[in-house]
N, C-alpha and C positions, 0 to 999 in steps of 0.2 A: 689350651688343652696343654700347653708347651709352659706358656704364659702361667699361670697357679698352676701348672706340675699335680694334674689326675694324671691316670695312667690308668688302663684297666686290667682289674686283676683275672677278670672274664667278658669275654665278648673285647666288641668292639667301642670305641669313643664315635660321635655325633660327624657326620664328614658332610662335607658341602651339596650333595648330590642327595642328601639328606631336607634339607633345608630348603635348597631347589626345586625339590616335587615334594617342599612339607608332606613329608611323611611321620606318621603318627608314633616317632620313636620314642626309648626316652636311657638315660643312660643314668644309675642312679647310684648313689654311696650306701657303703658297707651299714651302714645302720639303720636306714631306709629297709632294704630287704630286711632285716630284724623285724625292725617294727609293723612294717607288714606283714611277718610270717612270713615271706617267700621259699622256696625250697634253698638249699647249698648254690647250685642252679638254675636261678632263673631268667634265662637267656629261653626266650621265647614267652613266657609268660608276659598275660596282658595285666596290669594296671588304671585302674580310670580318676581320672586329673578333669575335675569340673565337669563331669559327666560326660568325657571321652574317651576312645579306649586306646591307651599307649598300647604298642610291644617294646618287651626291653629288650634292646640289645649290647649292654655293657652293664658290668658292675665294677666300681675303683678297688683299688685298691687300698686297705685301712690305713688313715690317717692317726687315728686318736684326737683326746682331747687337745685345745690346745687353750689353755687357760679358762677351762673349766668351757670352753665353746666344742660343740662334737662337729669335729671335720669332717664327717662321714654321714653328713642329716641330710642329701639333698638331693633333687635330681633331677636332673637335667636335660632339655629337646628342645628343638628345633626351633629356633627365630620364629623366622616368618610363617612354619606352622603353631604355635601361638600364637603370631598378629592376626592369622587370617581366622582361629578360631573369638579372639576377643573382639577381633571388630571393632566399633567406635566403642566400646565399653569400658575402657579400661585408657589408662593415663601409662603412657609404656614411661617407665621409667629404666635408662636403660646406665651399666656400667661399661668402661671401656680400659683394659686394663692389656697394656705392651712392653715389650719391654725392646729400648734401642739397642743399634746393635754398638758394639765395639768402638767408641774416638765418634760416634751420633754427635752433630750440635745439637745443645741442648739447646740451645735459644731458638733455635729454630724451627722444634719443636715441640714448643710450647707456642711462639708465637699461630 
């Protein structure tokens, strides 16, 4: 959340306990809310992902478009939840993003 600077406008972001317990919850962008024709405050509403129901726990602050790319069109779900539902049907494609602390040894981090 802090690395990609996505913060809730409503509700809350995904927590580690959501991942640990494989909760079927999602955090969505504002464009997703509008495209799915959800109410202004969709917290507690349900959406279907691949035939499974997920409860909306948060909506992100609007970020707008950047170079024609809608930065508000996304759904974030706990990794463990999605992995347990997908099983061996898909190959994992994981992006890992982080910000090193000030003064961190970048050579050591890259190694």
